mmCIF file of the N, C-alpha and C atoms, coordinates in Angstrom:
data_MODEL
# 
_entry.id   MODEL 
# 
loop_
_atom_site.group_PDB 
_atom_site.id 
_atom_site.type_symbol 
_atom_site.label_atom_id 
_atom_site.label_alt_id 
_atom_site.label_comp_id 
_atom_site.label_asym_id 
_atom_site.label_entity_id 
_atom_site.label_seq_id 
_atom_site.pdbx_PDB_ins_code 
_atom_site.Cartn_x 
_atom_site.Cartn_y 
_atom_site.Cartn_z 
_atom_site.occupancy 
_atom_site.B_iso_or_equiv 
_atom_site.pdbx_formal_charge 
_atom_site.auth_seq_id 
_atom_site.auth_comp_id 
_atom_site.auth_asym_id 
_atom_site.auth_atom_id 
_atom_site.pdbx_PDB_model_num 
ATOM 1   N N  . MET A 1 1  ? 61.085  162.096 49.003 1.00 0.00 ? 1  MET A N  1 
ATOM 2   C CA . MET A 1 1  ? 61.570  163.316 48.627 1.00 0.00 ? 1  MET A CA 1 
ATOM 3   C C  . MET A 1 1  ? 62.201  163.271 47.544 1.00 0.00 ? 1  MET A C  1 
ATOM 4   N N  . ILE A 1 2  ? 62.401  162.393 47.160 1.00 0.00 ? 2  ILE A N  1 
ATOM 5   C CA . ILE A 1 2  ? 63.703  162.145 45.725 1.00 0.00 ? 2  ILE A CA 1 
ATOM 6   C C  . ILE A 1 2  ? 62.931  162.384 44.431 1.00 0.00 ? 2  ILE A C  1 
ATOM 7   N N  . SER A 1 3  ? 61.774  161.553 44.317 1.00 0.00 ? 3  SER A N  1 
ATOM 8   C CA . SER A 1 3  ? 60.950  161.521 43.078 1.00 0.00 ? 3  SER A CA 1 
ATOM 9   C C  . SER A 1 3  ? 60.321  162.627 43.042 1.00 0.00 ? 3  SER A C  1 
ATOM 10  N N  . LYS A 1 4  ? 60.144  163.452 44.283 1.00 0.00 ? 4  LYS A N  1 
ATOM 11  C CA . LYS A 1 4  ? 59.290  164.943 44.344 1.00 0.00 ? 4  LYS A CA 1 
ATOM 12  C C  . LYS A 1 4  ? 60.066  166.055 43.685 1.00 0.00 ? 4  LYS A C  1 
ATOM 13  N N  . ILE A 1 5  ? 61.516  165.977 43.537 1.00 0.00 ? 5  ILE A N  1 
ATOM 14  C CA . ILE A 1 5  ? 62.577  166.810 43.358 1.00 0.00 ? 5  ILE A CA 1 
ATOM 15  C C  . ILE A 1 5  ? 62.923  166.241 41.785 1.00 0.00 ? 5  ILE A C  1 
ATOM 16  N N  . LEU A 1 6  ? 63.382  164.862 41.600 1.00 0.00 ? 6  LEU A N  1 
ATOM 17  C CA . LEU A 1 6  ? 63.725  164.287 40.782 1.00 0.00 ? 6  LEU A CA 1 
ATOM 18  C C  . LEU A 1 6  ? 62.757  164.321 38.999 1.00 0.00 ? 6  LEU A C  1 
ATOM 19  N N  . LYS A 1 7  ? 62.972  164.850 38.153 1.00 0.00 ? 7  LYS A N  1 
ATOM 20  C CA . LYS A 1 7  ? 61.926  164.622 36.576 1.00 0.00 ? 7  LYS A CA 1 
ATOM 21  C C  . LYS A 1 7  ? 62.349  163.709 36.264 1.00 0.00 ? 7  LYS A C  1 
ATOM 22  N N  . PRO A 1 8  ? 61.323  163.044 35.252 1.00 0.00 ? 8  PRO A N  1 
ATOM 23  C CA . PRO A 1 8  ? 61.875  162.001 34.468 1.00 0.00 ? 8  PRO A CA 1 
ATOM 24  C C  . PRO A 1 8  ? 63.096  161.796 33.628 1.00 0.00 ? 8  PRO A C  1 
ATOM 25  N N  . GLU A 1 9  ? 63.129  163.476 33.182 1.00 0.00 ? 9  GLU A N  1 
ATOM 26  C CA . GLU A 1 9  ? 64.117  163.673 32.032 1.00 0.00 ? 9  GLU A CA 1 
ATOM 27  C C  . GLU A 1 9  ? 65.319  164.049 32.594 1.00 0.00 ? 9  GLU A C  1 
ATOM 28  N N  . ASP A 1 10 ? 65.528  163.883 33.803 1.00 0.00 ? 10 ASP A N  1 
ATOM 29  C CA . ASP A 1 10 ? 66.522  164.045 34.817 1.00 0.00 ? 10 ASP A CA 1 
ATOM 30  C C  . ASP A 1 10 ? 67.214  162.739 35.031 1.00 0.00 ? 10 ASP A C  1 
ATOM 31  N N  . LEU A 1 11 ? 66.562  161.599 34.981 1.00 0.00 ? 11 LEU A N  1 
ATOM 32  C CA . LEU A 1 11 ? 66.861  160.560 35.580 1.00 0.00 ? 11 LEU A CA 1 
ATOM 33  C C  . LEU A 1 11 ? 68.179  159.833 35.083 1.00 0.00 ? 11 LEU A C  1 
ATOM 34  N N  . GLU A 1 12 ? 68.315  160.220 33.335 1.00 0.00 ? 12 GLU A N  1 
ATOM 35  C CA . GLU A 1 12 ? 69.259  159.703 32.583 1.00 0.00 ? 12 GLU A CA 1 
ATOM 36  C C  . GLU A 1 12 ? 70.656  160.377 32.994 1.00 0.00 ? 12 GLU A C  1 
ATOM 37  N N  . PHE A 1 13 ? 70.720  161.502 33.561 1.00 0.00 ? 13 PHE A N  1 
ATOM 38  C CA . PHE A 1 13 ? 71.967  162.466 34.300 1.00 0.00 ? 13 PHE A CA 1 
ATOM 39  C C  . PHE A 1 13 ? 71.998  162.438 35.831 1.00 0.00 ? 13 PHE A C  1 
ATOM 40  N N  . THR A 1 14 ? 71.485  160.859 36.230 1.00 0.00 ? 14 THR A N  1 
ATOM 41  C CA . THR A 1 14 ? 71.745  161.397 37.531 1.00 0.00 ? 14 THR A CA 1 
ATOM 42  C C  . THR A 1 14 ? 72.048  159.791 38.231 1.00 0.00 ? 14 THR A C  1 
ATOM 43  N N  . PHE A 1 15 ? 72.734  160.347 39.484 1.00 0.00 ? 15 PHE A N  1 
ATOM 44  C CA . PHE A 1 15 ? 73.536  159.191 40.188 1.00 0.00 ? 15 PHE A CA 1 
ATOM 45  C C  . PHE A 1 15 ? 73.346  159.203 41.538 1.00 0.00 ? 15 PHE A C  1 
ATOM 46  N N  . ALA A 1 16 ? 73.054  158.230 42.482 1.00 0.00 ? 16 ALA A N  1 
ATOM 47  C CA . ALA A 1 16 ? 73.254  157.988 43.744 1.00 0.00 ? 16 ALA A CA 1 
ATOM 48  C C  . ALA A 1 16 ? 74.560  157.545 44.045 1.00 0.00 ? 16 ALA A C  1 
ATOM 49  N N  . VAL A 1 17 ? 74.824  157.960 45.662 1.00 0.00 ? 17 VAL A N  1 
ATOM 50  C CA . VAL A 1 17 ? 75.804  157.554 45.979 1.00 0.00 ? 17 VAL A CA 1 
ATOM 51  C C  . VAL A 1 17 ? 75.370  157.531 47.701 1.00 0.00 ? 17 VAL A C  1 
ATOM 52  N N  . ILE A 1 18 ? 75.482  156.211 48.028 1.00 0.00 ? 18 ILE A N  1 
ATOM 53  C CA . ILE A 1 18 ? 75.164  155.721 49.459 1.00 0.00 ? 18 ILE A CA 1 
ATOM 54  C C  . ILE A 1 18 ? 76.480  155.788 50.228 1.00 0.00 ? 18 ILE A C  1 
ATOM 55  N N  . MET A 1 19 ? 76.259  156.818 51.648 1.00 0.00 ? 19 MET A N  1 
ATOM 56  C CA . MET A 1 19 ? 77.605  156.421 52.070 1.00 0.00 ? 19 MET A CA 1 
ATOM 57  C C  . MET A 1 19 ? 77.371  156.177 53.565 1.00 0.00 ? 19 MET A C  1 
ATOM 58  N N  . PRO A 1 20 ? 77.531  154.753 53.827 1.00 0.00 ? 20 PRO A N  1 
ATOM 59  C CA . PRO A 1 20 ? 77.366  154.610 55.328 1.00 0.00 ? 20 PRO A CA 1 
ATOM 60  C C  . PRO A 1 20 ? 77.872  155.460 56.520 1.00 0.00 ? 20 PRO A C  1 
ATOM 61  N N  . ASP A 1 21 ? 77.443  155.244 57.378 1.00 0.00 ? 21 ASP A N  1 
ATOM 62  C CA . ASP A 1 21 ? 77.973  155.693 58.915 1.00 0.00 ? 21 ASP A CA 1 
ATOM 63  C C  . ASP A 1 21 ? 79.028  155.112 59.438 1.00 0.00 ? 21 ASP A C  1 
ATOM 64  N N  . PHE A 1 22 ? 80.335  155.125 59.338 1.00 0.00 ? 22 PHE A N  1 
ATOM 65  C CA . PHE A 1 22 ? 81.334  154.315 59.836 1.00 0.00 ? 22 PHE A CA 1 
ATOM 66  C C  . PHE A 1 22 ? 81.618  154.400 61.396 1.00 0.00 ? 22 PHE A C  1 
ATOM 67  N N  . GLU A 1 23 ? 80.872  155.467 61.751 1.00 0.00 ? 23 GLU A N  1 
ATOM 68  C CA . GLU A 1 23 ? 80.968  155.563 63.418 1.00 0.00 ? 23 GLU A CA 1 
ATOM 69  C C  . GLU A 1 23 ? 79.979  154.138 63.969 1.00 0.00 ? 23 GLU A C  1 
ATOM 70  N N  . GLN A 1 24 ? 79.289  153.592 63.266 1.00 0.00 ? 24 GLN A N  1 
ATOM 71  C CA . GLN A 1 24 ? 78.460  152.554 63.431 1.00 0.00 ? 24 GLN A CA 1 
ATOM 72  C C  . GLN A 1 24 ? 78.853  151.511 62.676 1.00 0.00 ? 24 GLN A C  1 
ATOM 73  N N  . PRO A 1 25 ? 79.848  150.577 62.103 1.00 0.00 ? 25 PRO A N  1 
ATOM 74  C CA . PRO A 1 25 ? 79.991  149.886 61.367 1.00 0.00 ? 25 PRO A CA 1 
ATOM 75  C C  . PRO A 1 25 ? 79.198  148.810 61.650 1.00 0.00 ? 25 PRO A C  1 
ATOM 76  N N  . TRP A 1 26 ? 78.529  148.447 62.682 1.00 0.00 ? 26 TRP A N  1 
ATOM 77  C CA . TRP A 1 26 ? 77.641  146.870 62.763 1.00 0.00 ? 26 TRP A CA 1 
ATOM 78  C C  . TRP A 1 26 ? 76.497  147.652 62.012 1.00 0.00 ? 26 TRP A C  1 
ATOM 79  N N  . GLY A 1 27 ? 75.832  148.513 61.793 1.00 0.00 ? 27 GLY A N  1 
ATOM 80  C CA . GLY A 1 27 ? 74.573  148.589 60.844 1.00 0.00 ? 27 GLY A CA 1 
ATOM 81  C C  . GLY A 1 27 ? 74.832  149.189 59.779 1.00 0.00 ? 27 GLY A C  1 
ATOM 82  N N  . ILE A 1 28 ? 76.087  148.881 58.942 1.00 0.00 ? 28 ILE A N  1 
ATOM 83  C CA . ILE A 1 28 ? 76.571  149.407 57.634 1.00 0.00 ? 28 ILE A CA 1 
ATOM 84  C C  . ILE A 1 28 ? 75.301  148.953 56.584 1.00 0.00 ? 28 ILE A C  1 
ATOM 85  N N  . MET A 1 29 ? 75.014  147.141 56.897 1.00 0.00 ? 29 MET A N  1 
ATOM 86  C CA . MET A 1 29 ? 74.241  146.766 55.660 1.00 0.00 ? 29 MET A CA 1 
ATOM 87  C C  . MET A 1 29 ? 72.619  147.313 56.175 1.00 0.00 ? 29 MET A C  1 
ATOM 88  N N  . GLN A 1 30 ? 72.420  147.323 57.255 1.00 0.00 ? 30 GLN A N  1 
ATOM 89  C CA . GLN A 1 30 ? 70.775  148.001 57.521 1.00 0.00 ? 30 GLN A CA 1 
ATOM 90  C C  . GLN A 1 30 ? 71.247  149.413 56.835 1.00 0.00 ? 30 GLN A C  1 
ATOM 91  N N  . GLN A 1 31 ? 72.189  150.207 56.825 1.00 0.00 ? 31 GLN A N  1 
ATOM 92  C CA . GLN A 1 31 ? 71.947  151.705 56.253 1.00 0.00 ? 31 GLN A CA 1 
ATOM 93  C C  . GLN A 1 31 ? 71.867  151.577 54.630 1.00 0.00 ? 31 GLN A C  1 
ATOM 94  N N  . CYS A 1 32 ? 72.532  150.729 53.915 1.00 0.00 ? 32 CYS A N  1 
ATOM 95  C CA . CYS A 1 32 ? 72.753  150.559 52.793 1.00 0.00 ? 32 CYS A CA 1 
ATOM 96  C C  . CYS A 1 32 ? 71.233  149.721 52.293 1.00 0.00 ? 32 CYS A C  1 
ATOM 97  N N  . GLU A 1 33 ? 70.901  148.776 53.327 1.00 0.00 ? 33 GLU A N  1 
ATOM 98  C CA . GLU A 1 33 ? 69.604  148.304 52.708 1.00 0.00 ? 33 GLU A CA 1 
ATOM 99  C C  . GLU A 1 33 ? 68.551  149.339 52.371 1.00 0.00 ? 33 GLU A C  1 
ATOM 100 N N  . LYS A 1 34 ? 68.322  150.019 53.683 1.00 0.00 ? 34 LYS A N  1 
ATOM 101 C CA . LYS A 1 34 ? 67.604  150.747 53.844 1.00 0.00 ? 34 LYS A CA 1 
ATOM 102 C C  . LYS A 1 34 ? 67.442  152.241 52.583 1.00 0.00 ? 34 LYS A C  1 
ATOM 103 N N  . TRP A 1 35 ? 68.917  152.504 52.431 1.00 0.00 ? 35 TRP A N  1 
ATOM 104 C CA . TRP A 1 35 ? 69.268  153.706 51.513 1.00 0.00 ? 35 TRP A CA 1 
ATOM 105 C C  . TRP A 1 35 ? 68.472  153.416 50.238 1.00 0.00 ? 35 TRP A C  1 
ATOM 106 N N  . MET A 1 36 ? 69.217  152.031 49.792 1.00 0.00 ? 36 MET A N  1 
ATOM 107 C CA . MET A 1 36 ? 68.990  150.783 48.322 1.00 0.00 ? 36 MET A CA 1 
ATOM 108 C C  . MET A 1 36 ? 67.663  151.129 48.487 1.00 0.00 ? 36 MET A C  1 
ATOM 109 N N  . LYS A 1 37 ? 66.619  150.789 49.484 1.00 0.00 ? 37 LYS A N  1 
ATOM 110 C CA . LYS A 1 37 ? 65.277  151.100 48.946 1.00 0.00 ? 37 LYS A CA 1 
ATOM 111 C C  . LYS A 1 37 ? 64.519  152.220 48.754 1.00 0.00 ? 37 LYS A C  1 
ATOM 112 N N  . VAL A 1 38 ? 65.046  153.233 49.683 1.00 0.00 ? 38 VAL A N  1 
ATOM 113 C CA . VAL A 1 38 ? 65.052  154.651 49.015 1.00 0.00 ? 38 VAL A CA 1 
ATOM 114 C C  . VAL A 1 38 ? 65.182  155.058 47.756 1.00 0.00 ? 38 VAL A C  1 
ATOM 115 N N  . VAL A 1 39 ? 65.850  154.612 47.291 1.00 0.00 ? 39 VAL A N  1 
ATOM 116 C CA . VAL A 1 39 ? 66.580  155.049 45.661 1.00 0.00 ? 39 VAL A CA 1 
ATOM 117 C C  . VAL A 1 39 ? 65.921  154.246 44.868 1.00 0.00 ? 39 VAL A C  1 
ATOM 118 N N  . LYS A 1 40 ? 65.520  152.963 44.905 1.00 0.00 ? 40 LYS A N  1 
ATOM 119 C CA . LYS A 1 40 ? 64.555  152.018 44.253 1.00 0.00 ? 40 LYS A CA 1 
ATOM 120 C C  . LYS A 1 40 ? 63.263  152.685 43.850 1.00 0.00 ? 40 LYS A C  1 
ATOM 121 N N  . ASP A 1 41 ? 62.604  153.108 45.124 1.00 0.00 ? 41 ASP A N  1 
ATOM 122 C CA . ASP A 1 41 ? 61.127  153.251 45.398 1.00 0.00 ? 41 ASP A CA 1 
ATOM 123 C C  . ASP A 1 41 ? 61.123  154.620 44.454 1.00 0.00 ? 41 ASP A C  1 
ATOM 124 N N  . ALA A 1 42 ? 62.201  155.386 44.905 1.00 0.00 ? 42 ALA A N  1 
ATOM 125 C CA . ALA A 1 42 ? 62.205  156.954 43.929 1.00 0.00 ? 42 ALA A CA 1 
ATOM 126 C C  . ALA A 1 42 ? 61.818  156.532 42.506 1.00 0.00 ? 42 ALA A C  1 
ATOM 127 N N  . ILE A 1 43 ? 62.984  155.696 42.304 1.00 0.00 ? 43 ILE A N  1 
ATOM 128 C CA . ILE A 1 43 ? 63.059  155.364 40.257 1.00 0.00 ? 43 ILE A CA 1 
ATOM 129 C C  . ILE A 1 43 ? 61.948  154.742 40.176 1.00 0.00 ? 43 ILE A C  1 
ATOM 130 N N  . PHE A 1 44 ? 61.103  153.764 40.878 1.00 0.00 ? 44 PHE A N  1 
ATOM 131 C CA . PHE A 1 44 ? 59.710  153.055 40.627 1.00 0.00 ? 44 PHE A CA 1 
ATOM 132 C C  . PHE A 1 44 ? 58.969  154.101 40.192 1.00 0.00 ? 44 PHE A C  1 
ATOM 133 N N  . LYS A 1 45 ? 59.041  155.446 41.076 1.00 0.00 ? 45 LYS A N  1 
ATOM 134 C CA . LYS A 1 45 ? 57.695  156.429 41.215 1.00 0.00 ? 45 LYS A CA 1 
ATOM 135 C C  . LYS A 1 45 ? 58.081  157.089 39.811 1.00 0.00 ? 45 LYS A C  1 
ATOM 136 N N  . ILE A 1 46 ? 59.119  157.089 39.289 1.00 0.00 ? 46 ILE A N  1 
ATOM 137 C CA . ILE A 1 46 ? 59.466  158.273 38.057 1.00 0.00 ? 46 ILE A CA 1 
ATOM 138 C C  . ILE A 1 46 ? 59.253  157.577 36.956 1.00 0.00 ? 46 ILE A C  1 
ATOM 139 N N  . THR A 1 47 ? 60.363  156.080 36.810 1.00 0.00 ? 47 THR A N  1 
ATOM 140 C CA . THR A 1 47 ? 59.955  155.362 35.409 1.00 0.00 ? 47 THR A CA 1 
ATOM 141 C C  . THR A 1 47 ? 58.537  155.537 34.930 1.00 0.00 ? 47 THR A C  1 
ATOM 142 N N  . PRO A 1 48 ? 57.453  155.238 35.591 1.00 0.00 ? 48 PRO A N  1 
ATOM 143 C CA . PRO A 1 48 ? 55.981  155.324 35.079 1.00 0.00 ? 48 PRO A CA 1 
ATOM 144 C C  . PRO A 1 48 ? 56.035  156.781 34.205 1.00 0.00 ? 48 PRO A C  1 
ATOM 145 N N  . ASN A 1 49 ? 57.048  157.932 34.025 1.00 0.00 ? 49 ASN A N  1 
ATOM 146 C CA . ASN A 1 49 ? 56.436  158.951 33.163 1.00 0.00 ? 49 ASN A CA 1 
ATOM 147 C C  . ASN A 1 49 ? 57.578  158.519 32.308 1.00 0.00 ? 49 ASN A C  1 
ATOM 148 N N  . LEU A 1 50 ? 58.460  158.049 32.299 1.00 0.00 ? 50 LEU A N  1 
ATOM 149 C CA . LEU A 1 50 ? 59.472  157.910 31.042 1.00 0.00 ? 50 LEU A CA 1 
ATOM 150 C C  . LEU A 1 50 ? 59.071  157.473 29.633 1.00 0.00 ? 50 LEU A C  1 
ATOM 151 N N  . GLU A 1 51 ? 59.300  157.968 28.777 1.00 0.00 ? 51 GLU A N  1 
ATOM 152 C CA . GLU A 1 51 ? 59.069  157.451 27.765 1.00 0.00 ? 51 GLU A CA 1 
ATOM 153 C C  . GLU A 1 51 ? 59.687  156.116 27.567 1.00 0.00 ? 51 GLU A C  1 
ATOM 154 N N  . LEU A 1 52 ? 59.043  154.953 26.602 1.00 0.00 ? 52 LEU A N  1 
ATOM 155 C CA . LEU A 1 52 ? 59.538  153.669 26.578 1.00 0.00 ? 52 LEU A CA 1 
ATOM 156 C C  . LEU A 1 52 ? 60.764  154.028 25.672 1.00 0.00 ? 52 LEU A C  1 
ATOM 157 N N  . ARG A 1 53 ? 60.737  154.377 24.952 1.00 0.00 ? 53 ARG A N  1 
ATOM 158 C CA . ARG A 1 53 ? 61.991  154.549 24.063 1.00 0.00 ? 53 ARG A CA 1 
ATOM 159 C C  . ARG A 1 53 ? 63.351  155.205 25.005 1.00 0.00 ? 53 ARG A C  1 
ATOM 160 N N  . THR A 1 54 ? 63.136  156.071 25.862 1.00 0.00 ? 54 THR A N  1 
ATOM 161 C CA . THR A 1 54 ? 63.962  156.551 27.059 1.00 0.00 ? 54 THR A CA 1 
ATOM 162 C C  . THR A 1 54 ? 64.387  155.208 28.097 1.00 0.00 ? 54 THR A C  1 
ATOM 163 N N  . MET A 1 55 ? 63.473  154.696 28.539 1.00 0.00 ? 55 MET A N  1 
ATOM 164 C CA . MET A 1 55 ? 63.934  153.850 29.088 1.00 0.00 ? 55 MET A CA 1 
ATOM 165 C C  . MET A 1 55 ? 64.493  152.517 28.906 1.00 0.00 ? 55 MET A C  1 
ATOM 166 N N  . GLU A 1 56 ? 64.114  152.096 27.526 1.00 0.00 ? 56 GLU A N  1 
ATOM 167 C CA . GLU A 1 56 ? 64.909  151.002 26.957 1.00 0.00 ? 56 GLU A CA 1 
ATOM 168 C C  . GLU A 1 56 ? 66.157  151.223 26.565 1.00 0.00 ? 56 GLU A C  1 
ATOM 169 N N  . ARG A 1 57 ? 66.642  152.403 26.287 1.00 0.00 ? 57 ARG A N  1 
ATOM 170 C CA . ARG A 1 57 ? 67.754  153.284 26.034 1.00 0.00 ? 57 ARG A CA 1 
ATOM 171 C C  . ARG A 1 57 ? 68.811  153.133 27.507 1.00 0.00 ? 57 ARG A C  1 
ATOM 172 N N  . LEU A 1 58 ? 68.007  153.623 28.645 1.00 0.00 ? 58 LEU A N  1 
ATOM 173 C CA . LEU A 1 58 ? 68.770  153.688 30.015 1.00 0.00 ? 58 LEU A CA 1 
ATOM 174 C C  . LEU A 1 58 ? 69.262  151.916 30.449 1.00 0.00 ? 58 LEU A C  1 
ATOM 175 N N  . LYS A 1 59 ? 68.078  151.327 30.262 1.00 0.00 ? 59 LYS A N  1 
ATOM 176 C CA . LYS A 1 59 ? 68.238  149.978 30.468 1.00 0.00 ? 59 LYS A CA 1 
ATOM 177 C C  . LYS A 1 59 ? 69.398  149.279 29.623 1.00 0.00 ? 59 LYS A C  1 
ATOM 178 N N  . ASP A 1 60 ? 69.945  149.510 28.490 1.00 0.00 ? 60 ASP A N  1 
ATOM 179 C CA . ASP A 1 60 ? 70.535  148.999 27.305 1.00 0.00 ? 60 ASP A CA 1 
ATOM 180 C C  . ASP A 1 60 ? 71.727  149.507 28.024 1.00 0.00 ? 60 ASP A C  1 
ATOM 181 N N  . ARG A 1 61 ? 71.669  150.867 28.274 1.00 0.00 ? 61 ARG A N  1 
ATOM 182 C CA . ARG A 1 61 ? 73.128  151.553 28.834 1.00 0.00 ? 61 ARG A CA 1 
ATOM 183 C C  . ARG A 1 61 ? 73.825  150.695 30.239 1.00 0.00 ? 61 ARG A C  1 
ATOM 184 N N  . VAL A 1 62 ? 72.630  150.433 31.092 1.00 0.00 ? 62 VAL A N  1 
ATOM 185 C CA . VAL A 1 62 ? 73.151  149.953 32.355 1.00 0.00 ? 62 VAL A CA 1 
ATOM 186 C C  . VAL A 1 62 ? 73.640  148.566 32.473 1.00 0.00 ? 62 VAL A C  1 
ATOM 187 N N  . VAL A 1 63 ? 72.889  147.663 31.158 1.00 0.00 ? 63 VAL A N  1 
ATOM 188 C CA . VAL A 1 63 ? 73.131  146.365 30.780 1.00 0.00 ? 63 VAL A CA 1 
ATOM 189 C C  . VAL A 1 63 ? 74.989  146.496 30.099 1.00 0.00 ? 63 VAL A C  1 
ATOM 190 N N  . ASP A 1 64 ? 74.881  147.291 29.344 1.00 0.00 ? 64 ASP A N  1 
ATOM 191 C CA . ASP A 1 64 ? 76.253  147.151 28.716 1.00 0.00 ? 64 ASP A CA 1 
ATOM 192 C C  . ASP A 1 64 ? 77.561  147.844 29.575 1.00 0.00 ? 64 ASP A C  1 
ATOM 193 N N  . ILE A 1 65 ? 77.340  149.002 30.486 1.00 0.00 ? 65 ILE A N  1 
ATOM 194 C CA . ILE A 1 65 ? 77.945  149.174 31.702 1.00 0.00 ? 65 ILE A CA 1 
ATOM 195 C C  . ILE A 1 65 ? 78.548  147.621 32.292 1.00 0.00 ? 65 ILE A C  1 
ATOM 196 N N  . CYS A 1 66 ? 77.286  146.970 32.439 1.00 0.00 ? 66 CYS A N  1 
ATOM 197 C CA . CYS A 1 66 ? 77.890  145.813 33.681 1.00 0.00 ? 66 CYS A CA 1 
ATOM 198 C C  . CYS A 1 66 ? 78.483  144.617 32.634 1.00 0.00 ? 66 CYS A C  1 
ATOM 199 N N  . LYS A 1 67 ? 78.187  144.451 31.467 1.00 0.00 ? 67 LYS A N  1 
ATOM 200 C CA . LYS A 1 67 ? 78.772  143.637 30.657 1.00 0.00 ? 67 LYS A CA 1 
ATOM 201 C C  . LYS A 1 67 ? 80.332  144.013 30.254 1.00 0.00 ? 67 LYS A C  1 
ATOM 202 N N  . HIS A 1 68 ? 80.680  145.144 30.584 1.00 0.00 ? 68 HIS A N  1 
ATOM 203 C CA . HIS A 1 68 ? 82.059  145.220 30.181 1.00 0.00 ? 68 HIS A CA 1 
ATOM 204 C C  . HIS A 1 68 ? 83.043  145.637 31.302 1.00 0.00 ? 68 HIS A C  1 
ATOM 205 N N  . TYR A 1 69 ? 82.205  145.896 32.474 1.00 0.00 ? 69 TYR A N  1 
ATOM 206 C CA . TYR A 1 69 ? 83.003  145.993 33.762 1.00 0.00 ? 69 TYR A CA 1 
ATOM 207 C C  . TYR A 1 69 ? 84.347  145.393 33.804 1.00 0.00 ? 69 TYR A C  1 
ATOM 208 N N  . HIS A 1 70 ? 85.112  146.217 33.975 1.00 0.00 ? 70 HIS A N  1 
ATOM 209 C CA . HIS A 1 70 ? 86.872  144.951 34.207 1.00 0.00 ? 70 HIS A CA 1 
ATOM 210 C C  . HIS A 1 70 ? 87.200  146.051 35.456 1.00 0.00 ? 70 HIS A C  1 
ATOM 211 N N  . GLU A 1 71 ? 87.746  145.082 36.544 1.00 0.00 ? 71 GLU A N  1 
ATOM 212 C CA . GLU A 1 71 ? 88.389  145.338 37.488 1.00 0.00 ? 71 GLU A CA 1 
ATOM 213 C C  . GLU A 1 71 ? 89.780  145.913 37.411 1.00 0.00 ? 71 GLU A C  1 
ATOM 214 N N  . PRO A 1 72 ? 89.301  147.431 37.914 1.00 0.00 ? 72 PRO A N  1 
ATOM 215 C CA . PRO A 1 72 ? 91.028  148.037 38.000 1.00 0.00 ? 72 PRO A CA 1 
ATOM 216 C C  . PRO A 1 72 ? 92.236  147.306 38.314 1.00 0.00 ? 72 PRO A C  1 
ATOM 217 N N  . GLU A 1 73 ? 93.217  147.494 37.926 1.00 0.00 ? 73 GLU A N  1 
ATOM 218 C CA . GLU A 1 73 ? 94.635  146.767 37.955 1.00 0.00 ? 73 GLU A CA 1 
ATOM 219 C C  . GLU A 1 73 ? 95.369  147.848 38.384 1.00 0.00 ? 73 GLU A C  1 
ATOM 220 N N  . PHE A 1 74 ? 96.300  147.298 39.487 1.00 0.00 ? 74 PHE A N  1 
ATOM 221 C CA . PHE A 1 74 ? 97.201  148.131 40.020 1.00 0.00 ? 74 PHE A CA 1 
ATOM 222 C C  . PHE A 1 74 ? 98.612  147.051 39.952 1.00 0.00 ? 74 PHE A C  1 
ATOM 223 N N  . ASP A 1 75 ? 99.871  148.053 39.896 1.00 0.00 ? 75 ASP A N  1 
ATOM 224 C CA . ASP A 1 75 ? 100.965 147.656 39.939 1.00 0.00 ? 75 ASP A CA 1 
ATOM 225 C C  . ASP A 1 75 ? 101.456 147.177 41.245 1.00 0.00 ? 75 ASP A C  1 
ATOM 226 N N  . LYS A 1 76 ? 102.705 146.463 41.743 1.00 0.00 ? 76 LYS A N  1 
ATOM 227 C CA . LYS A 1 76 ? 102.905 146.149 43.149 1.00 0.00 ? 76 LYS A CA 1 
ATOM 228 C C  . LYS A 1 76 ? 103.492 146.959 44.332 1.00 0.00 ? 76 LYS A C  1 
ATOM 229 N N  . ASP A 1 77 ? 103.110 148.503 43.628 1.00 0.00 ? 77 ASP A N  1 
ATOM 230 C CA . ASP A 1 77 ? 103.340 149.227 44.183 1.00 0.00 ? 77 ASP A CA 1 
ATOM 231 C C  . ASP A 1 77 ? 101.598 150.131 44.819 1.00 0.00 ? 77 ASP A C  1 
ATOM 232 N N  . GLY A 1 78 ? 100.975 149.681 44.122 1.00 0.00 ? 78 GLY A N  1 
ATOM 233 C CA . GLY A 1 78 ? 99.591  149.848 44.284 1.00 0.00 ? 78 GLY A CA 1 
ATOM 234 C C  . GLY A 1 78 ? 98.710  150.894 43.373 1.00 0.00 ? 78 GLY A C  1 
ATOM 235 N N  . LYS A 1 79 ? 100.132 151.348 42.754 1.00 0.00 ? 79 LYS A N  1 
ATOM 236 C CA . LYS A 1 79 ? 99.069  152.485 41.549 1.00 0.00 ? 79 LYS A CA 1 
ATOM 237 C C  . LYS A 1 79 ? 98.199  152.225 40.618 1.00 0.00 ? 79 LYS A C  1 
ATOM 238 N N  . PHE A 1 80 ? 97.425  152.785 40.240 1.00 0.00 ? 80 PHE A N  1 
ATOM 239 C CA . PHE A 1 80 ? 96.358  152.184 39.228 1.00 0.00 ? 80 PHE A CA 1 
ATOM 240 C C  . PHE A 1 80 ? 97.248  151.890 38.076 1.00 0.00 ? 80 PHE A C  1 
ATOM 241 N N  . ILE A 1 81 ? 97.023  151.150 37.228 1.00 0.00 ? 81 ILE A N  1 
ATOM 242 C CA . ILE A 1 81 ? 97.187  150.829 35.830 1.00 0.00 ? 81 ILE A CA 1 
ATOM 243 C C  . ILE A 1 81 ? 95.974  151.281 34.650 1.00 0.00 ? 81 ILE A C  1 
ATOM 244 N N  . SER A 1 82 ? 96.371  152.288 33.961 1.00 0.00 ? 82 SER A N  1 
ATOM 245 C CA . SER A 1 82 ? 95.363  152.859 33.143 1.00 0.00 ? 82 SER A CA 1 
ATOM 246 C C  . SER A 1 82 ? 95.540  151.794 31.609 1.00 0.00 ? 82 SER A C  1 
ATOM 247 N N  . ASN A 1 83 ? 94.109  151.101 31.469 1.00 0.00 ? 83 ASN A N  1 
ATOM 248 C CA . ASN A 1 83 ? 94.459  150.532 30.491 1.00 0.00 ? 83 ASN A CA 1 
ATOM 249 C C  . ASN A 1 83 ? 93.837  151.134 29.017 1.00 0.00 ? 83 ASN A C  1 
ATOM 250 N N  . ARG A 1 84 ? 93.691  152.255 29.096 1.00 0.00 ? 84 ARG A N  1 
ATOM 251 C CA . ARG A 1 84 ? 93.078  153.590 28.228 1.00 0.00 ? 84 ARG A CA 1 
ATOM 252 C C  . ARG A 1 84 ? 94.227  154.012 27.041 1.00 0.00 ? 84 ARG A C  1 
ATOM 253 N N  . PRO A 1 85 ? 93.982  154.182 26.230 1.00 0.00 ? 85 PRO A N  1 
ATOM 254 C CA . PRO A 1 85 ? 95.190  154.735 25.412 1.00 0.00 ? 85 PRO A CA 1 
ATOM 255 C C  . PRO A 1 85 ? 95.290  156.220 25.411 1.00 0.00 ? 85 PRO A C  1 
# 
């Protein structure tokens, strides 16, 4: 259903949130695997319709985000320490 609603040009401005059912904690991994597959399949159906330039730009953005990821820092009271000016 996702690939029918989401257009290729929307992919750049879209993100997915997977929220497992904590009422059944023994099934969290299976739920996450199931929904990750749903999202992956939808993306794979959409990406062939993207322009190559757009797809490369999106790929570069993901790589850049992963390379520059920093774990958040917290003080001794558990408050977030912002490293941004």
